[in-house]
The first five atom37 places (N, CA, C, CB, O) and aatype in JSON, in Angstrom:
{
  "aatype": [12, 13, 4, 10, 19, 18, 0, 15, 15, 0, 16, 1, 14, 13, 15, 14, 15, 5, 10, 16, 3, 10, 10, 0, 15, 4, 8, 0, 2, 2, 15, 1, 10, 7, 9, 16, 7, 9, 10, 10, 18, 11, 2, 7, 2, 13, 12, 5, 0, 10, 6, 7, 6, 6, 6, 0, 19, 10, 11, 10, 18, 0, 11, 9, 13, 5, 3, 6, 1, 8, 15, 7, 19, 10, 16, 10, 10, 5, 5, 16, 9, 14, 0, 1, 5, 13, 14, 3, 17, 15, 12, 7, 13, 1, 3, 10, 2, 15, 14, 6, 19, 1, 15, 10, 14, 7, 18, 2, 6, 13, 10, 2, 12, 14, 10, 16, 7, 0, 6, 13, 15, 15, 3, 14, 16, 18, 4, 5, 1, 10, 10, 16, 9, 13, 11, 11, 12, 12],
  "atom_mask": [
    [1, 1, 1, 1, 1],
    [1, 1, 1, 1, 1],
    [1, 1, 1, 1, 1],
    [1, 1, 1, 1, 1],
    [1, 1, 1, 1, 1],
    [1, 1, 1, 1, 1],
    [1, 1, 1, 1, 1],
    [1, 1, 1, 1, 1],
    [1, 1, 1, 1, 1],
    [1, 1, 1, 1, 1],
    [1, 1, 1, 1, 1],
    [1, 1, 1, 1, 1],
    [1, 1, 1, 1, 1],
    [1, 1, 1, 1, 1],
    [1, 1, 1, 1, 1],
    [1, 1, 1, 1, 1],
    [1, 1, 1, 1, 1],
    [1, 1, 1, 1, 1],
    [1, 1, 1, 1, 1],
    [1, 1, 1, 1, 1],
    [1, 1, 1, 1, 1],
    [1, 1, 1, 1, 1],
    [1, 1, 1, 1, 1],
    [1, 1, 1, 1, 1],
    [1, 1, 1, 1, 1],
    [1, 1, 1, 1, 1],
    [1, 1, 1, 1, 1],
    [1, 1, 1, 1, 1],
    [1, 1, 1, 1, 1],
    [1, 1, 1, 1, 1],
    [1, 1, 1, 1, 1],
    [1, 1, 1, 1, 1],
    [1, 1, 1, 1, 1],
    [1, 1, 1, 0, 1],
    [1, 1, 1, 1, 1],
    [1, 1, 1, 1, 1],
    [1, 1, 1, 0, 1],
    [1, 1, 1, 1, 1],
    [1, 1, 1, 1, 1],
    [1, 1, 1, 1, 1],
    [1, 1, 1, 1, 1],
    [1, 1, 1, 1, 1],
    [1, 1, 1, 1, 1],
    [1, 1, 1, 0, 1],
    [1, 1, 1, 1, 1],
    [1, 1, 1, 1, 1],
    [1, 1, 1, 1, 1],
    [1, 1, 1, 1, 1],
    [1, 1, 1, 1, 1],
    [1, 1, 1, 1, 1],
    [1, 1, 1, 1, 1],
    [1, 1, 1, 0, 1],
    [1, 1, 1, 1, 1],
    [1, 1, 1, 1, 1],
    [1, 1, 1, 1, 1],
    [1, 1, 1, 1, 1],
    [1, 1, 1, 1, 1],
    [1, 1, 1, 1, 1],
    [1, 1, 1, 1, 1],
    [1, 1, 1, 1, 1],
    [1, 1, 1, 1, 1],
    [1, 1, 1, 1, 1],
    [1, 1, 1, 1, 1],
    [1, 1, 1, 1, 1],
    [1, 1, 1, 1, 1],
    [1, 1, 1, 1, 1],
    [1, 1, 1, 1, 1],
    [1, 1, 1, 1, 1],
    [1, 1, 1, 1, 1],
    [1, 1, 1, 1, 1],
    [1, 1, 1, 1, 1],
    [1, 1, 1, 0, 1],
    [1, 1, 1, 1, 1],
    [1, 1, 1, 1, 1],
    [1, 1, 1, 1, 1],
    [1, 1, 1, 1, 1],
    [1, 1, 1, 1, 1],
    [1, 1, 1, 1, 1],
    [1, 1, 1, 1, 1],
    [1, 1, 1, 1, 1],
    [1, 1, 1, 1, 1],
    [1, 1, 1, 1, 1],
    [1, 1, 1, 1, 1],
    [1, 1, 1, 1, 1],
    [1, 1, 1, 1, 1],
    [1, 1, 1, 1, 1],
    [1, 1, 1, 1, 1],
    [1, 1, 1, 1, 1],
    [1, 1, 1, 1, 1],
    [1, 1, 1, 1, 1],
    [1, 1, 1, 1, 1],
    [1, 1, 1, 0, 1],
    [1, 1, 1, 1, 1],
    [1, 1, 1, 1, 1],
    [1, 1, 1, 1, 1],
    [1, 1, 1, 1, 1],
    [1, 1, 1, 1, 1],
    [1, 1, 1, 1, 1],
    [1, 1, 1, 1, 1],
    [1, 1, 1, 1, 1],
    [1, 1, 1, 1, 1],
    [1, 1, 1, 1, 1],
    [1, 1, 1, 1, 1],
    [1, 1, 1, 1, 1],
    [1, 1, 1, 1, 1],
    [1, 1, 1, 0, 1],
    [1, 1, 1, 1, 1],
    [1, 1, 1, 1, 1],
    [1, 1, 1, 1, 1],
    [1, 1, 1, 1, 1],
    [1, 1, 1, 1, 1],
    [1, 1, 1, 1, 1],
    [1, 1, 1, 1, 1],
    [1, 1, 1, 1, 1],
    [1, 1, 1, 1, 1],
    [1, 1, 1, 1, 1],
    [1, 1, 1, 0, 1],
    [1, 1, 1, 1, 1],
    [1, 1, 1, 1, 1],
    [1, 1, 1, 1, 1],
    [1, 1, 1, 1, 1],
    [1, 1, 1, 1, 1],
    [1, 1, 1, 1, 1],
    [1, 1, 1, 1, 1],
    [1, 1, 1, 1, 1],
    [1, 1, 1, 1, 1],
    [1, 1, 1, 1, 1],
    [1, 1, 1, 1, 1],
    [1, 1, 1, 1, 1],
    [1, 1, 1, 1, 1],
    [1, 1, 1, 1, 1],
    [1, 1, 1, 1, 1],
    [1, 1, 1, 1, 1],
    [1, 1, 1, 1, 1],
    [1, 1, 1, 1, 1],
    [1, 1, 1, 1, 1],
    [1, 1, 1, 1, 1],
    [1, 1, 1, 1, 1]
  ],
  "atom_positions": [
    [[121.5, 108.19, 143.36], [121.23, 109.58, 143.02], [120.44, 109.6, 141.71], [122.55, 110.41, 142.9], [120.7, 108.81, 140.8]],
    [[119.49, 110.51, 141.63], [118.55, 110.59, 140.47], [118.54, 112.0, 139.93], [117.11, 110.17, 140.87], [118.6, 112.97, 140.68]],
    [[118.46, 112.11, 138.6], [118.39, 113.41, 137.95], [117.19, 113.48, 137.02], [119.68, 113.68, 137.17], [116.92, 112.53, 136.28]],
    [[116.49, 114.56, 137.06], [115.36, 114.82, 136.14], [115.53, 116.2, 135.58], [113.97, 114.69, 136.87], [115.79, 117.15, 136.31]],
    [[115.39, 116.33, 134.26], [115.47, 117.61, 133.57], [114.16, 117.81, 132.85], [116.68, 117.68, 132.58], [113.7, 116.91, 132.15]],
    [[113.56, 118.98, 133.01], [112.33, 119.3, 132.3], [112.39, 120.7, 131.72], [111.13, 119.18, 133.23], [113.24, 121.52, 132.09]],
    [[111.48, 120.97, 130.8], [111.28, 122.3, 130.25], [109.8, 122.66, 130.4], [111.72, 122.37, 128.76], [108.94, 121.78, 130.35]],
    [[109.5, 123.93, 130.57], [108.14, 124.37, 130.67], [108.05, 125.83, 130.24], [107.61, 124.18, 132.09], [109.07, 126.52, 130.11]],
    [[106.83, 126.29, 130.02], [106.6, 127.71, 129.72], [105.85, 128.34, 130.88], [105.81, 127.88, 128.39], [104.99, 127.72, 131.51]],
    [[106.19, 129.61, 131.14], [105.44, 130.33, 132.19], [104.07, 130.69, 131.64], [106.21, 131.63, 132.65], [103.93, 131.06, 130.47]],
    [[103.07, 130.59, 132.49], [101.72, 130.96, 132.05], [101.56, 132.47, 131.9], [100.68, 130.42, 133.02], [100.65, 132.95, 131.22]],
    [[102.44, 133.21, 132.56], [102.49, 134.68, 132.38], [103.94, 135.12, 132.61], [101.51, 135.42, 133.38], [104.68, 134.44, 133.32]],
    [[104.36, 136.21, 132.02], [105.76, 136.64, 132.13], [106.15, 136.9, 133.59], [105.99, 137.92, 131.3], [105.35, 137.33, 134.42]],
    [[107.42, 136.61, 133.88], [108.01, 136.87, 135.2], [108.84, 138.14, 135.12], [108.9, 135.65, 135.68], [109.67, 138.29, 134.23]],
    [[108.62, 139.04, 136.06], [109.5, 140.22, 136.17], [110.76, 139.79, 136.86], [108.8, 141.4, 136.95], [110.79, 138.71, 137.46]],
    [[111.82, 140.6, 136.79], [113.05, 140.27, 137.51], [112.83, 140.02, 138.99], [114.04, 141.37, 137.34], [113.44, 139.11, 139.56]],
    [[111.98, 140.8, 139.64], [111.71, 140.61, 141.08], [110.95, 139.32, 141.32], [110.92, 141.81, 141.65], [111.17, 138.66, 142.33]],
    [[110.05, 138.94, 140.42], [109.32, 137.67, 140.56], [110.28, 136.48, 140.37], [108.14, 137.6, 139.53], [110.13, 135.45, 141.03]],
    [[111.22, 136.62, 139.49], [112.22, 135.58, 139.3], [113.07, 135.42, 140.55], [113.12, 135.88, 138.1], [113.38, 134.31, 140.97]],
    [[113.44, 136.55, 141.16], [114.22, 136.53, 142.4], [113.42, 135.83, 143.5], [114.6, 137.98, 142.83], [113.95, 135.0, 144.23]],
    [[112.13, 136.17, 143.61], [111.29, 135.52, 144.61], [111.15, 134.04, 144.36], [109.93, 136.17, 144.64], [111.2, 133.24, 145.3]],
    [[110.98, 133.66, 143.12], [110.89, 132.23, 142.76], [112.16, 131.5, 143.15], [110.64, 132.05, 141.25], [112.1, 130.41, 143.73]],
    [[113.28, 132.09, 142.84], [114.58, 131.47, 143.16], [114.75, 131.3, 144.66], [115.72, 132.32, 142.6], [115.23, 130.26, 145.12]],
    [[114.37, 132.33, 145.44], [114.48, 132.24, 146.91], [113.61, 131.1, 147.44], [114.06, 133.58, 147.57], [114.03, 130.36, 148.34]],
    [[112.42, 130.97, 146.9], [111.52, 129.91, 147.33], [112.08, 128.52, 146.95], [110.12, 130.12, 146.69], [112.05, 127.59, 147.75]],
    [[112.59, 128.41, 145.74], [113.19, 127.14, 145.28], [114.39, 126.77, 146.15], [113.63, 127.25, 143.8], [114.54, 125.62, 146.55]],
    [[115.23, 127.76, 146.45], [116.43, 127.53, 147.25], [116.02, 126.95, 148.61], [117.25, 128.85, 147.44], [116.56, 125.93, 149.04]],
    [[115.08, 127.6, 149.29], [114.7, 127.16, 150.63], [114.07, 125.77, 150.59], [113.73, 128.15, 151.26], [114.4, 124.91, 151.41]],
    [[113.18, 125.55, 149.65], [112.48, 124.28, 149.57], [113.46, 123.15, 149.19], [111.32, 124.37, 148.54], [113.44, 122.08, 149.78]],
    [[114.3, 123.41, 148.21], [115.2, 122.36, 147.74], [116.27, 122.01, 148.81], [115.89, 122.82, 146.43], [116.66, 120.85, 148.93]],
    [[116.73, 122.99, 149.57], [117.64, 122.72, 150.7], [116.99, 121.75, 151.68], [118.02, 124.03, 151.43], [117.61, 120.79, 152.13]],
    [[115.76, 122.02, 151.99], [115.02, 121.22, 152.97], [114.85, 119.76, 152.45], [113.63, 121.87, 153.26], [114.89, 118.8, 153.22]],
    [[114.66, 119.63, 151.12], [114.38, 118.31, 150.54], [115.67, 117.58, 150.1], [113.44, 118.46, 149.33], [115.6, 116.43, 149.66]],
    [[116.84, 118.23, 150.23], [118.08, 117.61, 149.79], [118.22, 117.58, 148.27], [0.0, 0.0, 0.0], [118.92, 116.73, 147.72]],
    [[117.55, 118.52, 147.59], [117.61, 118.57, 146.14], [118.54, 119.68, 145.68], [116.22, 118.78, 145.54], [118.5, 120.79, 146.21]],
    [[119.37, 119.38, 144.7], [120.22, 120.38, 144.07], [119.86, 120.49, 142.6], [121.72, 120.02, 144.23], [119.08, 119.69, 142.08]],
    [[120.43, 121.48, 141.92], [120.16, 121.61, 140.5], [120.38, 122.99, 139.98], [0.0, 0.0, 0.0], [121.05, 123.82, 140.61]],
    [[119.81, 123.25, 138.81], [119.97, 124.55, 138.16], [118.67, 124.87, 137.44], [121.19, 124.56, 137.16], [118.01, 123.98, 136.91]],
    [[118.31, 126.16, 137.42], [117.11, 126.68, 136.76], [117.56, 127.65, 135.7], [116.12, 127.36, 137.77], [118.22, 128.63, 136.03]],
    [[117.21, 127.42, 134.45], [117.5, 128.35, 133.37], [116.18, 128.97, 132.92], [118.22, 127.64, 132.18], [115.15, 128.3, 132.88]],
    [[116.22, 130.26, 132.57], [115.02, 130.99, 132.16], [115.33, 131.83, 130.93], [114.49, 131.88, 133.32], [116.34, 132.52, 130.87]],
    [[114.44, 131.76, 129.96], [114.63, 132.58, 128.74], [113.25, 132.84, 128.14], [115.58, 131.85, 127.68], [112.5, 131.92, 127.81]],
    [[112.92, 134.13, 127.99], [111.71, 134.57, 127.29], [110.47, 133.81, 127.75], [111.88, 134.4, 125.79], [109.67, 133.38, 126.91]],
    [[110.3, 133.63, 129.02], [109.09, 132.96, 129.53], [109.16, 131.46, 129.53], [0.0, 0.0, 0.0], [108.16, 130.8, 129.8]],
    [[110.3, 130.91, 129.25], [110.48, 129.44, 129.24], [111.54, 129.03, 130.27], [110.87, 128.94, 127.82], [112.54, 129.72, 130.46]],
    [[111.3, 127.91, 130.91], [112.19, 127.36, 131.92], [112.78, 126.05, 131.45], [111.45, 127.17, 133.22], [112.17, 125.29, 130.7]],
    [[114.0, 125.8, 131.93], [114.61, 124.47, 131.86], [115.24, 124.28, 133.21], [115.67, 124.32, 130.66], [115.99, 125.13, 133.69]],
    [[114.93, 123.15, 133.84], [115.46, 122.91, 135.19], [115.96, 121.51, 135.32], [114.39, 123.17, 136.24], [115.33, 120.56, 134.84]],
    [[117.09, 121.35, 135.97], [117.62, 120.06, 136.35], [117.44, 119.93, 137.85], [119.13, 119.91, 135.95], [117.81, 120.83, 138.61]],
    [[116.87, 118.82, 138.28], [116.68, 118.51, 139.7], [117.46, 117.23, 139.98], [115.16, 118.35, 140.07], [117.39, 116.27, 139.2]],
    [[118.19, 117.21, 141.08], [118.91, 115.96, 141.42], [118.86, 115.74, 142.92], [120.39, 116.02, 140.95], [118.91, 116.68, 143.71]],
    [[118.75, 114.47, 143.28], [118.62, 114.08, 144.69], [118.09, 112.66, 144.74], [0.0, 0.0, 0.0], [118.19, 111.91, 143.77]],
    [[117.53, 112.3, 145.9], [116.91, 110.99, 146.03], [115.72, 110.91, 145.08], [116.47, 110.73, 147.5], [114.96, 111.87, 144.95]],
    [[115.56, 109.79, 144.41], [114.54, 109.68, 143.37], [113.13, 110.06, 143.89], [114.53, 108.25, 142.81], [112.41, 110.8, 143.23]],
    [[112.76, 109.56, 145.04], [111.42, 109.87, 145.56], [111.23, 111.35, 145.78], [111.19, 109.12, 146.86], [110.17, 111.89, 145.44]],
    [[112.21, 112.03, 146.33], [112.12, 113.48, 146.59], [112.05, 114.24, 145.28], [113.31, 113.97, 147.43], [111.26, 115.17, 145.15]],
    [[112.86, 113.87, 144.31], [112.85, 114.57, 143.0], [111.5, 114.38, 142.3], [114.0, 114.04, 142.09], [110.94, 115.34, 141.78]],
    [[110.98, 113.14, 142.29], [109.72, 112.88, 141.61], [108.55, 113.58, 142.32], [109.47, 111.38, 141.53], [107.62, 114.06, 141.67]],
    [[108.61, 113.64, 143.62], [107.54, 114.32, 144.38], [107.56, 115.82, 144.06], [107.72, 114.1, 145.93], [106.5, 116.42, 143.85]],
    [[108.73, 116.44, 144.01], [108.84, 117.85, 143.7], [108.38, 118.09, 142.24], [110.3, 118.35, 143.91], [107.66, 119.05, 141.96]],
    [[108.8, 117.21, 141.34], [108.4, 117.37, 139.93], [106.89, 117.28, 139.78], [109.08, 116.29, 139.05], [106.31, 118.01, 138.98]],
    [[106.25, 116.42, 140.52], [104.78, 116.31, 140.47], [104.14, 117.63, 140.89], [104.28, 115.16, 141.37], [103.14, 118.05, 140.31]],
    [[104.72, 118.29, 141.91], [104.21, 119.6, 142.31], [104.41, 120.65, 141.22], [104.9, 120.06, 143.6], [103.52, 121.47, 140.97]],
    [[105.57, 120.62, 140.59], [105.88, 121.57, 139.52], [104.89, 121.35, 138.37], [107.36, 121.41, 139.02], [104.37, 122.3, 137.8]],
    [[104.64, 120.08, 138.05], [103.75, 119.72, 136.96], [102.34, 120.29, 137.18], [103.68, 118.2, 136.82], [101.66, 120.68, 136.23]],
    [[101.93, 120.34, 138.45], [100.6, 120.83, 138.78], [100.58, 122.35, 139.05], [100.09, 120.09, 140.01], [99.5, 122.94, 139.18]],
    [[101.74, 122.98, 139.12], [101.84, 124.41, 139.46], [101.23, 125.26, 138.33], [103.34, 124.83, 139.7], [101.6, 125.11, 137.17]],
    [[100.31, 126.13, 138.69], [99.61, 126.93, 137.67], [100.52, 127.95, 136.99], [98.43, 127.64, 138.31], [100.12, 128.55, 135.98]],
    [[101.74, 128.17, 137.51], [102.66, 129.09, 136.85], [103.33, 128.46, 135.65], [103.71, 129.57, 137.82], [103.94, 129.15, 134.83]],
    [[103.23, 127.12, 135.53], [103.89, 126.37, 134.44], [102.83, 125.81, 133.48], [104.76, 125.21, 135.03], [101.75, 125.39, 133.89]],
    [[103.17, 125.83, 132.2], [102.34, 125.14, 131.22], [103.29, 124.36, 130.28], [101.42, 126.16, 130.41], [104.47, 124.68, 130.17]],
    [[102.73, 123.37, 129.62], [103.53, 122.6, 128.66], [104.74, 121.96, 129.28], [0.0, 0.0, 0.0], [105.8, 121.91, 128.66]],
    [[104.61, 121.44, 130.51], [105.75, 120.82, 131.18], [106.12, 119.53, 130.4], [105.41, 120.51, 132.7], [105.28, 118.68, 130.14]],
    [[107.38, 119.45, 130.06], [107.9, 118.35, 129.26], [109.12, 117.74, 129.91], [108.23, 118.82, 127.85], [110.12, 118.43, 130.11]],
    [[109.07, 116.47, 130.23], [110.24, 115.75, 130.78], [111.25, 115.51, 129.65], [109.82, 114.37, 131.44], [110.94, 114.9, 128.63]],
    [[112.45, 116.0, 129.87], [113.54, 115.84, 128.88], [114.42, 114.68, 129.2], [114.39, 117.1, 128.8], [114.9, 114.0, 128.29]],
    [[114.66, 114.42, 130.5], [115.59, 113.42, 130.89], [115.29, 112.95, 132.3], [117.0, 113.94, 130.78], [115.04, 113.77, 133.19]],
    [[115.31, 111.64, 132.5], [115.22, 111.01, 133.84], [116.23, 109.91, 133.88], [113.78, 110.47, 134.16], [116.21, 109.01, 133.05]],
    [[117.12, 109.97, 134.84], [118.12, 108.9, 134.91], [118.78, 108.85, 136.28], [119.18, 109.09, 133.82], [118.82, 109.82, 137.03]],
    [[119.3, 107.67, 136.55], [120.15, 107.53, 137.77], [121.51, 108.03, 137.4], [120.22, 106.04, 138.29], [122.01, 107.75, 136.32]],
    [[122.11, 108.78, 138.3], [123.45, 109.34, 138.05], [124.39, 108.9, 139.19], [123.4, 110.91, 137.95], [123.94, 108.68, 140.32]],
    [[125.69, 108.78, 138.88], [126.63, 108.3, 139.89], [126.87, 109.34, 140.99], [127.95, 107.92, 139.23], [127.18, 108.98, 142.12]],
    [[126.74, 110.61, 140.68], [126.99, 111.7, 141.63], [126.28, 112.95, 141.15], [128.52, 111.97, 141.79], [125.94, 113.06, 139.97]],
    [[126.05, 113.87, 142.05], [125.43, 115.14, 141.69], [126.31, 115.93, 140.75], [125.13, 115.97, 142.95], [127.54, 115.93, 140.88]],
    [[125.69, 116.58, 139.79], [126.41, 117.51, 138.93], [126.47, 118.89, 139.55], [125.75, 117.57, 137.56], [127.37, 119.67, 139.22]],
    [[125.55, 119.21, 140.44], [125.44, 120.52, 141.07], [125.39, 120.37, 142.59], [124.19, 121.28, 140.56], [124.42, 120.79, 143.23]],
    [[126.45, 119.75, 143.18], [126.37, 119.38, 144.6], [126.23, 120.54, 145.57], [127.58, 118.6, 144.97], [125.68, 120.36, 146.66]],
    [[126.7, 121.71, 145.22], [126.67, 122.85, 146.16], [125.56, 123.83, 145.85], [127.99, 123.58, 146.15], [125.48, 124.89, 146.48]],
    [[124.7, 123.51, 144.92], [123.67, 124.44, 144.51], [122.27, 123.9, 144.85], [123.79, 124.72, 143.01], [121.79, 122.97, 144.2]],
    [[121.64, 124.47, 145.86], [120.26, 124.06, 146.13], [119.39, 124.55, 144.99], [119.76, 124.6, 147.49], [118.31, 124.0, 144.77]],
    [[119.83, 125.56, 144.26], [119.24, 125.93, 142.99], [120.02, 127.03, 142.35], [117.81, 126.36, 143.17], [119.82, 128.21, 142.64]],
    [[120.94, 126.64, 141.45], [121.65, 127.63, 140.64], [120.66, 128.23, 139.66], [0.0, 0.0, 0.0], [119.69, 127.58, 139.27]],
    [[120.9, 129.47, 139.26], [119.93, 130.14, 138.37], [120.69, 130.98, 137.33], [118.94, 131.04, 139.19], [121.73, 131.57, 137.62]],
    [[120.13, 131.02, 136.12], [120.7, 131.88, 135.09], [119.55, 132.37, 134.19], [121.81, 131.12, 134.25], [118.78, 131.57, 133.67]],
    [[119.45, 133.69, 134.03], [118.54, 134.3, 133.09], [119.25, 134.34, 131.75], [118.09, 135.72, 133.55], [120.24, 135.07, 131.61]],
    [[118.8, 133.6, 130.79], [119.52, 133.44, 129.51], [119.38, 134.68, 128.6], [119.0, 132.18, 128.77], [119.96, 134.73, 127.52]],
    [[118.61, 135.66, 129.04], [118.5, 136.9, 128.29], [119.54, 137.92, 128.62], [117.19, 137.48, 128.49], [119.63, 138.96, 127.97]],
    [[120.36, 137.64, 129.66], [121.32, 138.64, 130.13], [122.44, 138.84, 129.11], [121.89, 138.22, 131.48], [122.81, 137.9, 128.4]],
    [[123.0, 140.06, 129.03], [124.05, 140.35, 128.02], [125.28, 139.47, 128.18], [124.47, 141.81, 128.12], [125.88, 139.09, 127.17]],
    [[125.68, 139.13, 129.42], [126.9, 138.33, 129.56], [126.7, 136.91, 129.04], [127.34, 138.28, 131.03], [127.65, 136.28, 128.58]],
    [[125.47, 136.39, 129.1], [125.2, 135.08, 128.56], [125.26, 135.1, 127.04], [123.85, 134.58, 129.03], [125.77, 134.17, 126.42]],
    [[124.73, 136.18, 126.45], [124.71, 136.28, 124.99], [126.12, 136.37, 124.39], [123.88, 137.5, 124.57], [126.32, 136.09, 123.2]],
    [[127.1, 136.76, 125.22], [128.47, 136.87, 124.7], [129.3, 135.58, 124.9], [129.17, 138.02, 125.38], [130.47, 135.55, 124.52]],
    [[128.71, 134.55, 125.46], [129.43, 133.28, 125.72], [129.72, 132.55, 124.41], [128.59, 132.36, 126.67], [128.9, 132.55, 123.49]],
    [[130.89, 131.93, 124.34], [131.13, 131.04, 123.2], [130.1, 129.9, 123.26], [132.61, 130.47, 123.22], [129.85, 129.34, 124.33]],
    [[129.53, 129.56, 122.15], [128.52, 128.5, 122.13], [127.12, 128.99, 122.32], [0.0, 0.0, 0.0], [126.18, 128.21, 122.24]],
    [[126.94, 130.29, 122.57], [125.58, 130.81, 122.77], [124.68, 130.48, 121.59], [125.6, 132.31, 123.0], [123.58, 129.97, 121.78]],
    [[125.13, 130.77, 120.38], [124.3, 130.54, 119.2], [123.92, 129.07, 119.06], [125.03, 131.0, 117.94], [122.79, 128.73, 118.71]],
    [[124.87, 128.21, 119.34], [124.62, 126.78, 119.17], [123.51, 126.3, 120.1], [125.89, 125.97, 119.42], [122.65, 125.52, 119.67]],
    [[123.51, 126.73, 121.32], [122.58, 126.18, 122.29], [121.37, 127.06, 122.61], [123.3, 125.9, 123.53], [120.31, 126.54, 122.97]],
    [[121.52, 128.36, 122.48], [120.52, 129.19, 123.09], [119.69, 130.08, 122.19], [121.17, 130.01, 124.03], [118.86, 130.84, 122.69]],
    [[119.87, 130.01, 120.92], [119.03, 130.85, 120.03], [117.62, 130.27, 119.87], [119.7, 130.98, 118.63], [116.71, 130.97, 119.43]],
    [[117.45, 129.01, 120.24], [116.12, 128.4, 120.15], [115.44, 128.55, 121.48], [116.21, 126.91, 119.73], [116.11, 128.67, 122.51]],
    [[114.08, 128.55, 121.51], [113.4, 128.62, 122.78], [113.59, 127.35, 123.61], [111.93, 128.87, 122.57], [113.9, 126.29, 123.06]],
    [[113.4, 127.45, 124.9], [113.56, 126.3, 125.8], [112.22, 125.58, 125.93], [114.08, 126.75, 127.2], [111.75, 125.36, 127.05]],
    [[111.6, 125.21, 124.85], [110.3, 124.57, 124.9], [110.41, 123.07, 125.04], [109.5, 124.9, 123.69], [109.43, 122.41, 125.4]],
    [[111.54, 122.52, 124.78], [111.71, 121.07, 124.93], [111.74, 120.33, 123.59], [0.0, 0.0, 0.0], [112.39, 119.29, 123.48]],
    [[111.06, 120.85, 122.61], [110.97, 120.15, 121.33], [112.38, 119.98, 120.72], [110.05, 120.92, 120.34], [112.69, 118.94, 120.13]],
    [[113.22, 121.0, 120.88], [114.56, 120.94, 120.29], [115.43, 119.9, 121.0], [115.22, 122.31, 120.35], [116.49, 119.54, 120.47]],
    [[115.03, 119.43, 122.16], [115.84, 118.47, 122.9], [115.36, 117.02, 122.72], [115.82, 118.83, 124.37], [116.09, 116.07, 123.02]],
    [[114.15, 116.86, 122.22], [113.58, 115.5, 122.19], [114.31, 114.54, 121.28], [112.14, 115.56, 121.77], [114.34, 113.34, 121.55]],
    [[114.92, 115.04, 120.18], [115.62, 114.14, 119.28], [117.0, 113.77, 119.79], [115.74, 114.76, 117.92], [117.58, 112.78, 119.35]],
    [[117.54, 114.56, 120.72], [118.88, 114.28, 121.27], [118.89, 114.63, 122.77], [119.99, 115.11, 120.5], [119.18, 115.77, 123.14]],
    [[118.56, 113.65, 123.64], [118.47, 113.93, 125.07], [119.79, 114.46, 125.66], [118.04, 112.68, 125.81], [119.76, 115.16, 126.67]],
    [[120.94, 114.13, 125.05], [122.19, 114.61, 125.6], [122.37, 116.11, 125.39], [123.34, 113.86, 125.0], [123.21, 116.74, 126.03]],
    [[121.57, 116.67, 124.49], [121.63, 118.12, 124.21], [121.39, 118.93, 125.47], [120.59, 118.51, 123.13], [122.1, 119.9, 125.73]],
    [[120.38, 118.52, 126.27], [120.09, 119.3, 127.5], [121.24, 119.12, 128.46], [118.75, 118.85, 128.15], [121.56, 120.07, 129.18]],
    [[121.87, 117.97, 128.53], [123.01, 117.78, 129.43], [124.16, 118.68, 129.03], [123.47, 116.3, 129.43], [124.83, 119.25, 129.89]],
    [[124.4, 118.83, 127.73], [125.48, 119.69, 127.28], [125.19, 121.16, 127.62], [125.69, 119.53, 125.78], [126.09, 121.91, 128.01]],
    [[123.95, 121.55, 127.46], [123.54, 122.92, 127.81], [123.79, 123.19, 129.29], [122.05, 123.15, 127.48], [124.36, 124.22, 129.66]],
    [[123.36, 122.24, 130.14], [123.55, 122.43, 131.58], [125.03, 122.45, 131.96], [122.84, 121.34, 132.35], [125.43, 123.2, 132.85]],
    [[125.82, 121.65, 131.29], [127.26, 121.64, 131.53], [127.91, 122.96, 131.25], [127.92, 120.58, 130.71], [128.8, 123.39, 131.99]],
    [[127.5, 123.62, 130.18], [128.02, 124.94, 129.87], [127.79, 125.91, 131.03], [127.37, 125.48, 128.6], [128.68, 126.66, 131.42]],
    [[126.58, 125.86, 131.57], [126.23, 126.79, 132.64], [126.89, 126.42, 133.96], [124.74, 126.83, 132.82], [127.22, 127.3, 134.75]],
    [[127.08, 125.16, 134.19], [127.8, 124.75, 135.39], [129.23, 125.31, 135.38], [127.82, 123.2, 135.48], [129.73, 125.75, 136.41]],
    [[129.88, 125.31, 134.22], [131.23, 125.8, 134.1], [131.33, 127.3, 134.29], [131.79, 125.42, 132.77], [132.33, 127.8, 134.8]],
    [[130.29, 128.03, 133.87], [130.38, 129.51, 133.94], [129.89, 130.09, 135.24], [129.61, 130.12, 132.82], [130.1, 131.28, 135.5]],
    [[129.23, 129.29, 136.08], [128.68, 129.84, 137.33], [129.65, 129.7, 138.47], [127.39, 129.16, 137.69], [129.35, 130.11, 139.59]]
  ]
}
């Protein structure tokens, strides 16, 4: 099993309905490819964990990297994992701007900075801790 986590910026803002459409598309595509994971969104920035067979994950990531809706795509983590962290989620999603997220313990620690990837480069486990928080709350 393989896990890849990346961050990127949207080339233009996503409305709530566009985010819903994106999520529906991700869900269908990821189910077909046997990929699970989570997509986080905040102020035009994405952080996504993809997990599955390495070839499938890398192929999907290559498409994301070329997708004109993304800019500044930055790989945060690539590693073999013993088991899926998100086994039942073809794509979990959380908009980090929502009021219920802002009230979570630990919000200030993890989420007051943008999801550009720079804040994760010095400590790769930082993104894993962030994703773990959202796994527990979903």
